[in-house]
N, C-alpha and C positions, 0 to 999 in steps of 0.2 A: 516209674512204672514204664512199662514196656506195653504197646499195645498192639495186638496180633489183628491187623487191618483184614479185609477181607480181600480174598485173593481175587487178582485181576482178573482172570479167566473166569472165576464164580460169576463177576460183574459184568463180563462182556456175554454171558451165558444168559444171566437173569435180562440185559437189555435187548440181546436177541428172542428172549421167548416170549417180551410182551406183543400181543398187536398190535398191529399196524397203527390202529385207531385209539391205543393207549399212548403214543408216542405224542410227545407236546407240539410238536411243528405242523402233524396234522390234524388238530383238535377245529382248527378255528376253520379247515375247509369241512370236515366233516360235519360240523356244528352247523354250520350255514351262517345267514342272518337273520335266524329268528322267522318274525318275532316269537317272543315269548312271555305270555301274562303273568301268567303262574311258576311256583319253582317247578310242581310238578310236569308243566310241560316241559322244562329243562329236560328232567327226569326223562320221559317218555324218547325225547329225543337220545340219550344216552343210552335207552333200552336196544336201539336198533342196534348197537354194536356190542352192548354189556350186558347180555340178558343173565350169563352165567354167574359175572362178577354180583350183580343184584341177587340171585338165590343164594350166594353164599352168605352176602349180607344180612340178609335176614334172620341168619342161623346166629350174628354175631350181637356180642352185649353191647356194645355201641346203638343198636337197634331195640333190643327183648329188655333190656336195663334189669336183665336176671338172668338167672340161670339155675338146672337144678344141682342144688346142695343137701350135704347130710346136715345135719343140725340135730346133737342129743340123739342120734340113732335113727330119726325118721327123714326122710327125703321131701324137701320144699322145693320151692320155686320162687329164690331168693335174689332182691338186687337192687338199686336204686329205686327202683318204683314201687318196692313196699319196705323200703329200711328206714327207720326210726332214725333222726339224727339232734345232736344238739345245735344246731344252726336255722333252717327254715324247716326243722323238723321231721317232713314227710309230705312226700310228692301227693299224695291221694287228696283231690278234690280241690289241688292248686295245678293242676296239671297247666293251665294254659300258661302260666307263669313258669313254672319250673321245664316244661321243654323246651323253651327257647332256647336248651343245651341239647336239646334231643337232636338224633340226627335225622331227622323227618319230619316230615309238614302235617299237621293238621290234629297232633295227639292233644284234644281240648277235655277229652272227657276218657270214661273208661270204656267207651262203645269205640274207639281207634282200632282200624283193621289192620292188624301188623301182617297181613298176605299178602298187602296191597304194594306191590314193588313201584308204582309212583309215586306211594308216598316218601320214598328214600329220597332223602338231601345229599347229591352229591356234590354241592356247590362247596357247603361247608366244611369242607376235608379237603379236597380240591381246586381250591380256590387258590391262585399266586395272584392276584393283585390286590390282593388286600384292602377290597371294596366293598366285600360280603360281611353283610351283618344281619342276623335273626333280632326280628321287633321281641326287645323281653319280656311281651306281654302277647306275643301273637302266636304263641303252639308252634311257635317252630317255623313263621315263616318270614322272611322280609318285609318289607314295604315293598309295597311295587308301584311301577308309572300309576299315576292316576291315580294315587291314596295322598292324605291328607294326616299325619299319624305323629303325637308328641310323645315324649318320653324323657325324663319326667316332664309334668305339665309346664308350656311353656320351652320345649325343647324341640323342636320337629326335628324329625329323622330323614335322612333322604332317602330317594325310592333307589333298588340296586339296579343297575345295569346289568340285566341277566343276560344277554347277548355276549356282551364286554368279558365279564365271569365266565359264560362257559367256552368262548371261543380261547380262556388262556388256563385251563384247568392243568394239575402238573402235581407231583407226588407233594402228598401233605408237607407245609413248611411247621415252619416252630409258631408263627401266628396264628395260623389255621386252627393246629391242637389248641394253643393257648387262649382262642376266643373263648372257649369253654374252662377248657382243664385249670388257666390261670385265674376266670372269675368266679369260680365256684365259693357257694356261701354270702352271693351277694354282690359280688365287686371284686375288682382287681385286688390280689395280697390277702384275702380274708382267710381262705380256708384251711391250706397245706402248709404255708410257712415253707417250701421251697419250690413251690411254682407262684411266679408271677409276669409281670410283663416286662421288666428287666431283663427276660431270657428270648427275647425275641428279637435284641441285638447283644446280645452279652460281651462283656471282656473275657480275658481269661480268669481274671482272679472271680468274677460273677460264679464261673462255670467252666472249667478246665475242658469240657467234652464238647459243651456248645460252643464257646467262647475259643477255648485254645485251639481244638482242634475242626471247628466248623460243622460241627454236626448237627444232625436235626434229631428230633423226635422220634421217628422210624428207624433212623439207624440202631437204636435199640429197640425199642417198642417195632418189632417187624415180626412179620407173620404170615401163611399163607392164607390165601380165601377169605381175607379179612379178620382172619382169627387173631388179632393184635395180641402182642403178649405181655402181660404183666396186668394186674388188679390191684381197686384199691381197699384199703382194709375195711374201712368204712361198710362197703357193698357185699363184702365177703367173710366166709367161713375160713379159709383156706383149706387146702386138701393137704400142706404138708411138705409138697413138692413146690419147689420154687419155679416160676416159668420161666424166670430172664435172672441172671445176674451178671457181674461183674465181669466173672472167672467166663462169660461170653466169649468176652473179647480179650480180657488179658488170664495171663499163666496163671494158676495157684499161688506156684512159690517161685515170685518175682524180685523179693529185697534182699538188696545185697547185704543186711544182717540175719543170721537164723534164725535168732528169735523175734522178728517180726514174723516171720513164717509160721514160726510157731503159735504166736500171737492171732494170727489170722486163721486157725483152726475153728479158735471159739469165736470169734470178736469179729463182726461184720466189717468189711471193706471202711462201709460207711461211718461205724463210730471215730474212725482215728482221721478221716479224708472230709467230714461235713464238722468241722469242729462248732460251728454255729450255725443258726437257719435266721430266716428273716432278715437277710445281711442287709437288705436295700432299700426294702418296703415293709412296715411294720405289718404284723399278722394279727389277725382277732385270738388270743387267750380267754376270753370270759365273756358270755354273753346272758344275762340277765333277763328272761323275759318277766320276770313277776312284775318288775316297774316300770310293764311298760302303760300307755293310757293317759299318763300324765301330759300336763301340757307343757309346753318349750317356752322358756324365759322370751319377753318379746325379742331379746337380745341373740335370739339365737339359740342354736344344743351348743352348751359348753365341750370345748376341745383339748386335746391332750399335749404333750412337748413334738409328737410328733404330726400335729395337725388333724389328729382323727378326732370325728365325734367320740363323745363320750357316754351321749343318751341320744335315744330318739322315740318320740311318742309312740311311734308304730311298733318298736323291735323292744326297746327296754334300755338297758346299760350297758357298758362294754369295757373293756380295756385290752389294751394293747402292747406290745412287745417289739423290739426291732433286737435285733445281735445276741438272738437267743441262745444260749447251752442247752444242749436235746436234752430230754429224759430218757434213762438207760433202761435196758429190761431185757431178759431172755426173752427169744423168739423163736421161733421152732416153724414158721409157716404159717401154723394155725389160728386163730382167731375165736376167740368168744366173745357172741353178738347175742345184745337183748334184741326181741322181736316184740312185736305189738299186741302179740296175743301172751307172753311171758309175764309172772307174776316177780315182782319186785319186793325191796323193802327198802322203806322210802326214810328208815333212821338210817340208813348208808349212803354214801354217794352210787348214782345207780352207775356202773361200767358200761354204756352203750358196746365199747369195744372195747377189748384187750386181749392183747399176745399173749399167747400161750408160752411155755417154758419155763424150764428153770436149769438149775445148774448140772443138774444130774441126768439133764437131756439130751442123750447125742444128737440131735439134730437141732439142738438151739445153739444159736449165737447172742453175742450183748448185743442189742441194734439200739441207733439211735432213733428217738421219739420225740413230734411236736405230740401235747396233750392238751386238748381243746375241753375248758370244763364252762360249767353255767346251770343256770334254772329254765326249766320247762314245766309247761302243766303235765298234771298224770289223774289217773282216776281214781280218788282215794275209797272209794268202797269196793274196786277190782285191787285194787296194787297192781295197776299196768301203766305202762306208757300210753301216750294217746297220740290219735293223728289230728291236728289244727288245719284247720279252714283258715288262712290268712289272708287270702285274694280270692275277689272275686264279692257278688251283691251281699252274700253274708259271712264273709271273712270277716276274722278281727281288724284287719286294716280298715273296714269300711264300717261296722258297727261298734267296735271295741267293747264287745260282750264275749268271753271267754266260755262261758257255756254253749251258745249259740256255735261259735265255731269251733267246740271241740264236737259238738253233737253233729256236725254236716262233717267233718273232715273223717269221723268216726262211720260214718255209716259209708261214707266213700271208701273206705280202708273194709269194708265189712267185718268191723269190731260191733262189738256192747260199747254202752256207753252209761253209768249209772245216774248220771246226772249231778254229780257230785265232782268237782276238782280240787286239786292243793298243789303246788309246783314244789320239787323236788330236784336237787343238787345231780348233775349228769356229767359222767368225761368222757372222753374219746380219744384213738391214739390214732397219729396219724402216721406212716413211717416214712423216715426224711431218706431219700433216694438221689433228689437232684442237687443245684448247685456245690457241686463238687469241687473244694480248693484243690489248687496244685500243690505239688507233692510238697514245698518249700515249705506249706503253711498248715500241713497235717500234724494232727496232735504229737507232742513230744511224752516219752516216758513220765515226766513227772504234772504231766496232765491227769496222770488218772493214780497214780502212786505218791506217796508224801503228804505235807501237811495241804497242801492246796488243793487235795483232789477231787473231782469233777465227778465221783460216782459214789453212789450210794451202796458203799459194800455189803453192807449190810441187808441193805432191801434184793442184793445180788445174791444173798444165802451164804455171804462168807463172816464168818466171824470178825475177821478185820481186813487191812490191806494186805493181801499175799505177799507183799513185798515186805510186812513189817515183821520180824520173827518171835516178838515178844511184846 
């Protein structure tokens, strides 16, 4: 593939357009020596020069965790803040735990003030020291000087040197972006399958862009005024218009063989160039909450061949996979979503998210996905999914009482609860876009055509492999 680089003149223009205070060499002088007792103290210092940046950030999805979307003809405010998933299930009532990955400070309940710019966490994205870490149950705050905290119990967390981090801020690094995006779902390499800590310092074989070209996340996920391009399918219904893609940098017709360019009109680049996922670390593929609550044997939780736990009393049964072949489906850019107020059919697998598109859709292409499956609670009288309070004094992890945990979670989410629960099987899709293989390792024709095809042609709407005449 030929890469179309950003013109040097444009890079120079962008560099010159930055205010003096945005250049790394000036920050130490402008920040000064503090002292800073808390993260918001640092932000207030940032606001002395970057008030406009703060105003734009307050409108970004990294801050709001939602945006206005049209779902089945109705406009809703929807996103991570009120989505239901089959990992930790929902944010409402679990704020202090979940918002350790929010780009802000203090979102511990539904009274968080989204208009206060001093609540913005500038450091979590712009730290270049690699020392800035939010405390897992601190509602977005790190550990401050003079505090003594442990997580998990027995593991002390060091306080962050706020002055050092503030003096060293710069453009977001892979490690800074990955501090949240590599650790979704409760830990490293749990959720996505194509995002994990191996991308912090990858080789070319891990990812041809990050390892081969030295690119960072913001080289692709760039945007004006903190309007970063790209969106996760788990928190979006999609617009049908892709906000970013391979042809932002690569010419549409670039293959030496014309037949490959013809394929690319109906097959996503990722389909051939991400032949497998979870190549370095295993990713979670099954999470069964219905088995949670049993005591772990004295010898400890069982582990699989990857060394990963297959059971946790707090969370239930797990299954992990490594070097997995993706699931392929037509995808038009739009997503079907199940929301907390929607009715479900518990006799079938509830598809919490599913790509829209089919063979006849002119906007759809065959795309690779990770499919996450599991079992989780639902309201058996209302036939609806539920938010569950897992964290805190009334949480399931404290009292192991599903009824109480669901009642608290539903109240926090503003949803009713009948008082009767059961468990239903669910699935979600995660589009694969990262860990792009070098071109010499891209799929060959026989990977999809022939007796060893990895594609389910009938599921894709074909009577048979199109290369078979009879």
